[in-house]
ROGU-51196 format. One record per residue (C-alpha): residue number from 1; residue in three letters; x, y, z. Coordinates in Angstrom, 2 decimals. Layout:
BEGIN
{atom NUM, ALA, {X, Y, Z}};
...
***
This chain:
BEGIN
{atom 1, MET, {0.26, -0.24, 0.06}};
{atom 2, LYS, {1.39, 3.54, -1.22}};
{atom 3, THR, {1.95, 6.02, 1.21}};
{atom 4, THR, {2.22, 9.77, 0.68}};
{atom 5, ILE, {4.95, 12.19, 1.27}};
{atom 6, THR, {3.70, 13.23, 4.46}};
{atom 7, GLN, {2.97, 10.20, 6.18}};
{atom 8, VAL, {6.72, 9.83, 5.63}};
{atom 9, LEU, {8.70, 12.66, 6.09}};
{atom 10, SER, {6.07, 12.46, 9.49}};
{atom 11, GLU, {8.13, 8.71, 10.56}};
{atom 12, ARG, {12.37, 9.46, 9.08}};
{atom 13, ILE, {14.08, 11.84, 6.86}};
{atom 14, LEU, {13.69, 12.13, 3.20}};
{atom 15, LEU, {17.09, 12.38, 1.02}};
{atom 16, LEU, {16.49, 14.61, -1.81}};
{atom 17, ASP, {18.41, 14.39, -5.67}};
{atom 18, GLY, {21.21, 16.49, -6.47}};
{atom 19, ALA, {21.81, 18.89, -9.48}};
{atom 20, MET, {20.35, 17.71, -13.03}};
{atom 21, GLY, {22.46, 21.00, -14.81}};
{atom 22, SER, {25.94, 19.17, -12.69}};
{atom 23, LEU, {25.48, 15.49, -14.60}};
{atom 24, LEU, {23.77, 17.59, -17.77}};
{atom 25, GLN, {27.28, 18.98, -18.26}};
{atom 26, SER, {29.49, 15.80, -18.22}};
{atom 27, ARG, {27.29, 14.05, -19.79}};
{atom 28, LEU, {27.10, 16.45, -23.10}};
{atom 29, PRO, {29.87, 18.83, -22.81}};
{atom 30, HIS, {28.57, 20.75, -25.81}};
{atom 31, TYR, {24.67, 21.31, -25.77}};
{atom 32, ARG, {23.84, 24.75, -25.35}};
{atom 33, GLY, {20.45, 24.91, -24.47}};
{atom 34, LEU, {18.05, 24.83, -22.04}};
{atom 35, ALA, {18.05, 21.50, -19.97}};
{atom 36, ASP, {14.22, 21.28, -19.72}};
{atom 37, ALA, {14.24, 20.81, -23.52}};
{atom 38, LEU, {15.90, 17.77, -23.38}};
{atom 39, VAL, {12.82, 16.33, -21.63}};
{atom 40, ILE, {11.28, 16.29, -25.09}};
{atom 41, ASP, {14.78, 15.69, -27.53}};
{atom 42, ARG, {16.30, 13.44, -25.29}};
{atom 43, PRO, {14.30, 11.89, -22.85}};
{atom 44, GLU, {16.35, 8.97, -21.36}};
{atom 45, GLU, {19.29, 10.99, -20.89}};
{atom 46, ILE, {16.84, 12.82, -18.36}};
{atom 47, ALA, {15.99, 9.14, -17.06}};
{atom 48, GLN, {19.73, 8.15, -16.24}};
{atom 49, ILE, {19.97, 10.68, -14.11}};
{atom 50, HIS, {17.35, 10.08, -12.51}};
{atom 51, ARG, {18.28, 7.08, -11.91}};
{atom 52, ALA, {21.94, 7.35, -11.71}};
{atom 53, TYR, {20.55, 10.07, -8.13}};
{atom 54, LEU, {17.76, 7.32, -7.04}};
{atom 55, ALA, {21.38, 4.14, -7.34}};
{atom 56, ALA, {23.01, 6.52, -5.39}};
{atom 57, GLY, {20.37, 6.74, -1.74}};
{atom 58, ALA, {17.84, 9.42, -3.21}};
{atom 59, ASP, {14.37, 9.14, -1.81}};
{atom 60, CYS, {12.52, 11.98, -3.64}};
{atom 61, ILE, {13.76, 12.58, -7.17}};
{atom 62, THR, {12.94, 15.85, -8.82}};
{atom 63, THR, {11.49, 17.19, -12.24}};
{atom 64, CYS, {13.83, 18.78, -15.06}};
{atom 65, THR, {11.02, 21.84, -14.97}};
{atom 66, PHE, {13.29, 24.42, -13.61}};
{atom 67, SER, {12.94, 26.86, -16.15}};
{atom 68, SER, {9.48, 25.38, -17.81}};
{atom 69, HIS, {6.82, 27.79, -16.82}};
{atom 70, GLY, {4.05, 28.25, -19.00}};
{atom 71, ASN, {5.03, 25.35, -21.14}};
{atom 72, ARG, {2.61, 22.34, -20.82}};
{atom 73, GLU, {4.10, 19.52, -22.91}};
{atom 74, THR, {7.94, 20.15, -20.89}};
{atom 75, ASN, {6.06, 19.20, -17.40}};
{atom 76, LEU, {3.61, 16.79, -18.03}};
{atom 77, GLN, {6.23, 14.72, -20.10}};
{atom 78, ALA, {8.72, 15.73, -17.33}};
{atom 79, ALA, {6.70, 14.76, -14.27}};
{atom 80, ARG, {5.71, 11.51, -16.69}};
{atom 81, LEU, {8.97, 10.67, -16.64}};
{atom 82, ALA, {9.93, 11.29, -12.95}};
{atom 83, ARG, {6.90, 9.56, -11.92}};
{atom 84, LYS, {7.55, 6.11, -14.05}};
{atom 85, VAL, {11.57, 6.52, -12.75}};
{atom 86, ALA, {10.28, 6.53, -9.71}};
{atom 87, ASP, {7.64, 3.92, -9.77}};
{atom 88, GLN, {10.00, 1.33, -11.19}};
{atom 89, TYR, {12.69, 1.73, -8.35}};
{atom 90, THR, {10.14, 2.08, -5.83}};
{atom 91, ALA, {8.76, -1.93, -7.43}};
{atom 92, THR, {12.64, -3.31, -7.63}};
{atom 93, THR, {13.74, -2.13, -3.91}};
{atom 94, GLY, {10.25, -2.64, -1.86}};
{atom 95, GLN, {10.69, 1.54, -0.29}};
{atom 96, GLN, {8.67, 4.70, -2.10}};
{atom 97, ARG, {10.37, 7.52, -4.13}};
{atom 98, PHE, {8.55, 10.43, -4.59}};
{atom 99, VAL, {8.72, 12.65, -7.66}};
{atom 100, LEU, {8.61, 16.58, -6.76}};
{atom 101, GLY, {7.51, 19.04, -9.31}};
{atom 102, ASP, {9.95, 21.03, -9.56}};
{atom 103, VAL, {8.98, 25.06, -10.16}};
{atom 104, GLY, {11.80, 27.41, -10.32}};
{atom 105, PRO, {11.66, 31.10, -10.04}};
{atom 106, THR, {11.78, 32.09, -13.75}};
{atom 107, ASP, {13.91, 35.23, -15.31}};
{atom 108, TYR, {11.19, 37.76, -13.45}};
{atom 109, MET, {11.33, 39.78, -10.49}};
{atom 110, LEU, {7.59, 41.11, -9.68}};
{atom 111, SER, {9.03, 42.74, -6.59}};
{atom 112, MET, {12.13, 45.16, -7.90}};
{atom 113, SER, {12.48, 46.71, -11.63}};
{atom 114, PRO, {15.20, 45.43, -13.74}};
{atom 115, ASP, {15.61, 48.93, -14.67}};
{atom 116, LEU, {17.37, 51.19, -12.08}};
{atom 117, ASN, {16.17, 54.73, -13.57}};
{atom 118, ARG, {12.56, 53.66, -13.73}};
{atom 119, PRO, {11.83, 52.08, -10.29}};
{atom 120, GLU, {8.14, 51.91, -10.87}};
{atom 121, TYR, {8.65, 49.68, -13.90}};
{atom 122, ARG, {8.31, 45.89, -14.18}};
{atom 123, ALA, {8.83, 43.16, -16.32}};
{atom 124, CYS, {6.15, 41.01, -15.82}};
{atom 125, THR, {2.30, 41.14, -13.69}};
{atom 126, PHE, {1.35, 39.49, -11.08}};
{atom 127, ASP, {-1.26, 37.68, -13.37}};
{atom 128, THR, {0.90, 37.08, -16.03}};
{atom 129, LEU, {3.54, 35.14, -13.81}};
{atom 130, ARG, {0.76, 33.17, -11.56}};
{atom 131, GLU, {-1.33, 32.09, -14.94}};
{atom 132, ALA, {2.56, 30.80, -16.15}};
{atom 133, TYR, {2.72, 29.12, -13.54}};
{atom 134, ARG, {-0.61, 27.50, -13.13}};
{atom 135, ILE, {-0.08, 26.33, -16.12}};
{atom 136, GLN, {3.03, 24.55, -15.42}};
{atom 137, ILE, {1.45, 23.18, -11.86}};
{atom 138, GLU, {-1.39, 21.90, -13.62}};
{atom 139, ALA, {0.77, 19.73, -15.99}};
{atom 140, LEU, {2.70, 18.19, -12.92}};
{atom 141, VAL, {0.13, 17.78, -10.38}};
{atom 142, GLU, {-1.63, 15.58, -13.99}};
{atom 143, GLY, {1.41, 14.35, -14.59}};
{atom 144, GLY, {1.46, 12.75, -11.20}};
{atom 145, VAL, {4.40, 14.34, -8.76}};
{atom 146, ASP, {3.92, 13.72, -5.53}};
{atom 147, ALA, {4.58, 17.43, -4.04}};
{atom 148, LEU, {5.41, 20.66, -5.66}};
{atom 149, LEU, {8.41, 22.25, -4.75}};
{atom 150, ILE, {8.30, 26.23, -5.62}};
{atom 151, GLU, {12.80, 26.27, -4.70}};
{atom 152, THR, {15.33, 29.12, -5.01}};
{atom 153, ALA, {12.90, 32.23, -4.58}};
{atom 154, THR, {14.59, 35.07, -4.43}};
{atom 155, ASP, {11.52, 37.38, -4.23}};
{atom 156, THR, {8.02, 36.43, -1.84}};
{atom 157, LEU, {6.05, 37.90, -4.62}};
{atom 158, ASN, {7.05, 35.56, -7.46}};
{atom 159, VAL, {6.06, 33.01, -4.04}};
{atom 160, LYS, {2.78, 34.26, -3.50}};
{atom 161, ALA, {1.97, 34.02, -7.79}};
{atom 162, ALA, {2.98, 30.42, -7.82}};
{atom 163, LEU, {0.99, 30.02, -4.04}};
{atom 164, TRP, {-1.92, 31.66, -6.01}};
{atom 165, ALA, {-1.32, 29.27, -8.99}};
{atom 166, ALA, {-1.34, 26.18, -6.97}};
{atom 167, GLN, {-4.65, 26.67, -4.89}};
{atom 168, GLN, {-6.29, 27.95, -8.33}};
{atom 169, VAL, {-4.99, 24.30, -9.48}};
{atom 170, ALA, {-6.41, 22.37, -6.68}};
{atom 171, GLU, {-9.84, 24.50, -6.69}};
{atom 172, GLN, {-10.28, 23.78, -10.47}};
{atom 173, THR, {-9.00, 19.62, -10.27}};
{atom 174, GLY, {-9.94, 18.41, -7.22}};
{atom 175, LYS, {-6.41, 17.42, -6.39}};
{atom 176, SER, {-4.56, 19.30, -4.09}};
{atom 177, CYS, {-0.89, 18.36, -3.74}};
{atom 178, PRO, {1.37, 19.25, -0.68}};
{atom 179, ILE, {3.72, 21.91, -1.40}};
{atom 180, ILE, {7.57, 22.87, -0.41}};
{atom 181, ILE, {8.95, 26.12, -0.65}};
{atom 182, SER, {12.71, 26.82, -0.17}};
{atom 183, MET, {13.97, 30.15, -0.22}};
{atom 184, THR, {17.74, 30.76, -1.68}};
{atom 185, VAL, {19.77, 34.27, 1.12}};
{atom 186, VAL, {21.63, 35.91, -1.48}};
{atom 187, ASP, {24.47, 37.22, 1.23}};
{atom 188, LYS, {25.79, 36.93, 4.40}};
{atom 189, SER, {22.39, 39.47, 5.96}};
{atom 190, GLY, {20.39, 36.58, 5.74}};
{atom 191, ARG, {18.07, 38.59, 2.99}};
{atom 192, MET, {16.74, 36.84, -0.32}};
{atom 193, LEU, {17.44, 39.55, -3.18}};
{atom 194, SER, {13.76, 41.29, -2.91}};
{atom 195, GLY, {15.27, 42.41, 0.71}};
{atom 196, GLN, {12.76, 39.61, 3.03}};
{atom 197, THR, {14.54, 38.28, 6.15}};
{atom 198, ILE, {13.96, 34.12, 7.07}};
{atom 199, GLU, {11.55, 35.45, 9.41}};
{atom 200, ALA, {9.38, 37.71, 7.09}};
{atom 201, PHE, {9.15, 35.33, 4.13}};
{atom 202, VAL, {7.99, 32.29, 6.78}};
{atom 203, GLU, {5.57, 34.87, 8.28}};
{atom 204, THR, {5.04, 35.23, 4.70}};
{atom 205, VAL, {3.83, 32.37, 3.28}};
{atom 206, ILE, {2.76, 30.21, 5.70}};
{atom 207, HIS, {-1.03, 31.25, 5.32}};
{atom 208, ALA, {-0.93, 28.12, 2.66}};
{atom 209, HIS, {0.17, 26.09, 4.99}};
{atom 210, PRO, {3.13, 24.03, 3.10}};
{atom 211, LEU, {4.49, 21.20, 4.04}};
{atom 212, ALA, {7.79, 22.14, 4.69}};
{atom 213, ILE, {9.40, 25.40, 4.27}};
{atom 214, GLY, {13.41, 25.67, 3.65}};
{atom 215, LEU, {16.37, 26.25, 1.99}};
{atom 216, ASN, {18.58, 25.81, -1.15}};
{atom 217, CYS, {21.10, 27.22, -3.18}};
{atom 218, GLY, {23.13, 30.18, -1.10}};
{atom 219, PHE, {26.78, 29.76, 0.00}};
{atom 220, GLY, {27.80, 25.92, 0.32}};
{atom 221, ALA, {26.16, 23.13, 3.46}};
{atom 222, GLU, {28.95, 25.08, 6.49}};
{atom 223, ALA, {28.22, 28.70, 5.36}};
{atom 224, MET, {24.35, 27.50, 5.46}};
{atom 225, LEU, {23.68, 26.47, 9.23}};
{atom 226, PRO, {23.47, 29.84, 10.72}};
{atom 227, TRP, {20.41, 30.17, 8.52}};
{atom 228, LEU, {18.19, 27.42, 8.95}};
{atom 229, ARG, {18.91, 27.57, 12.62}};
{atom 230, GLN, {16.74, 30.48, 11.53}};
{atom 231, MET, {14.78, 28.61, 9.63}};
{atom 232, HIS, {13.83, 26.33, 11.95}};
{atom 233, ARG, {13.11, 28.69, 15.04}};
{atom 234, ALA, {10.38, 31.11, 12.35}};
{atom 235, VAL, {8.83, 28.01, 11.57}};
{atom 236, ALA, {8.31, 27.04, 15.30}};
{atom 237, GLY, {6.85, 23.45, 14.48}};
{atom 238, ARG, {4.43, 24.92, 11.86}};
{atom 239, CYS, {5.28, 23.02, 8.91}};
{atom 240, LEU, {8.84, 20.82, 8.02}};
{atom 241, VAL, {11.58, 22.24, 7.63}};
{atom 242, THR, {14.50, 21.37, 4.00}};
{atom 243, CYS, {17.48, 21.92, 3.07}};
{atom 244, HIS, {19.28, 21.38, -0.12}};
{atom 245, PRO, {22.49, 23.55, -0.63}};
{atom 246, ASN, {25.14, 23.81, -3.14}};
{atom 247, ALA, {28.56, 22.25, -3.37}};
{atom 248, GLY, {29.95, 25.52, -1.90}};
{atom 249, LEU, {30.98, 28.49, -4.49}};
{atom 250, PRO, {31.59, 28.06, -8.21}};
{atom 251, ASN, {35.55, 29.12, -8.38}};
{atom 252, ALA, {37.01, 30.34, -11.53}};
{atom 253, LEU, {36.42, 28.38, -13.91}};
{atom 254, GLY, {32.66, 27.61, -13.06}};
{atom 255, GLU, {33.08, 24.69, -11.10}};
{atom 256, TYR, {32.39, 23.91, -7.17}};
{atom 257, ASP, {35.38, 22.53, -5.08}};
{atom 258, LEU, {33.78, 21.04, -2.13}};
{atom 259, THR, {34.29, 17.84, -1.69}};
{atom 260, PRO, {30.94, 14.91, -0.66}};
{atom 261, GLU, {32.08, 14.29, 2.10}};
{atom 262, GLU, {33.45, 18.16, 3.27}};
{atom 263, MET, {30.06, 18.44, 2.76}};
{atom 264, ALA, {28.55, 15.67, 4.98}};
{atom 265, MET, {29.75, 16.87, 7.72}};
{atom 266, SER, {27.66, 19.80, 8.01}};
{atom 267, ILE, {24.67, 17.71, 6.41}};
{atom 268, ARG, {25.63, 16.12, 9.99}};
{atom 269, SER, {25.50, 19.31, 11.86}};
{atom 270, MET, {21.65, 19.66, 10.44}};
{atom 271, ILE, {20.51, 16.50, 11.35}};
{atom 272, GLU, {21.91, 15.84, 14.66}};
{atom 273, GLU, {21.22, 19.23, 15.65}};
{atom 274, GLY, {17.12, 18.31, 14.90}};
{atom 275, LEU, {16.86, 21.15, 12.59}};
{atom 276, VAL, {16.04, 19.65, 9.36}};
{atom 277, ASN, {13.42, 16.82, 8.28}};
{atom 278, MET, {14.53, 16.42, 4.02}};
{atom 279, VAL, {18.16, 17.39, 2.97}};
{atom 280, GLY, {19.69, 17.00, -0.72}};
{atom 281, GLY, {22.12, 18.72, -2.82}};
{atom 282, CYS, {21.40, 21.64, -5.25}};
{atom 283, CYS, {24.35, 23.27, -7.45}};
{atom 284, GLY, {27.16, 21.49, -8.16}};
{atom 285, THR, {25.96, 17.82, -6.42}};
{atom 286, THR, {26.16, 14.70, -8.15}};
{atom 287, PRO, {24.85, 11.83, -7.58}};
{atom 288, ASP, {28.62, 11.43, -5.29}};
{atom 289, PHE, {27.93, 13.56, -3.34}};
{atom 290, ILE, {23.71, 11.77, -2.66}};
{atom 291, ARG, {25.56, 8.83, -1.72}};
{atom 292, VAL, {27.47, 9.82, 0.82}};
{atom 293, PHE, {24.85, 11.99, 2.39}};
{atom 294, ARG, {22.84, 8.80, 2.44}};
{atom 295, GLN, {25.43, 6.93, 4.75}};
{atom 296, VAL, {24.65, 10.11, 6.66}};
{atom 297, ILE, {21.41, 9.97, 7.39}};
{atom 298, ASP, {21.62, 6.53, 7.77}};
{atom 299, LYS, {23.75, 6.31, 10.30}};
{atom 300, ASN, {21.83, 9.03, 12.47}};
{atom 301, ALA, {18.09, 6.68, 12.35}};
{atom 302, ARG, {20.10, 3.73, 13.93}};
***
């Protein structure tokens, strides 16, 4: 009998996958298009990456839809592809694997103008962005995702548009999907790009009753620890907490220098302090990282 991701998260820490782009760059070094387009053009490449993360021990894989707002076909196919791979591993291992529908931040910011000389100007309206999110989320839900991951949030107003879109989809389809929201801290002040603090962000989105709120991307796992403690205090038990950090910051060559073992030390601290219910990797992380994270989680579960 299948259990929901909500039920499982209440019982144990779940392991999210790592970066899609990091593996695509190594597998297809000459590819210069959007990663999401490969869902249609070369679906087996995406499926192999999903399998690699599941084989490394991930409980959850994310759809390759980070930049697919407003594109029904890509989101639907990506969700179905990830669902198929996850279900195959569930049947093979006997341990249920989950699919998160990846909803990225878009190229727009509703709270800030892209033109310093026109602070009142916005490149996109709230309603336009909400509709793009609605199309994306409707396709992801139809494709069978277990939860929505609204991630790398840099503008709270964008997140509000996505939350409204998710509510619309639930009302129109009758299919309510758990929501995980992950913000990105962009500087040492602990604020996101639109200026909100962690506490302000939590209070702005908690009304949507998310399954979890967390942090991703950023400066790396060790640097994220103080902000994760702050996030844990801010949610105050009202929802769960997630974290999937970068493997540090990119160097001059655009590569990430942290090793799986170095990141694992901080992941271990997050778990031992009781700060997280789900962990994983963002930019620069590969199945090697997820494999080591799996060992840390399993060791702390005993």
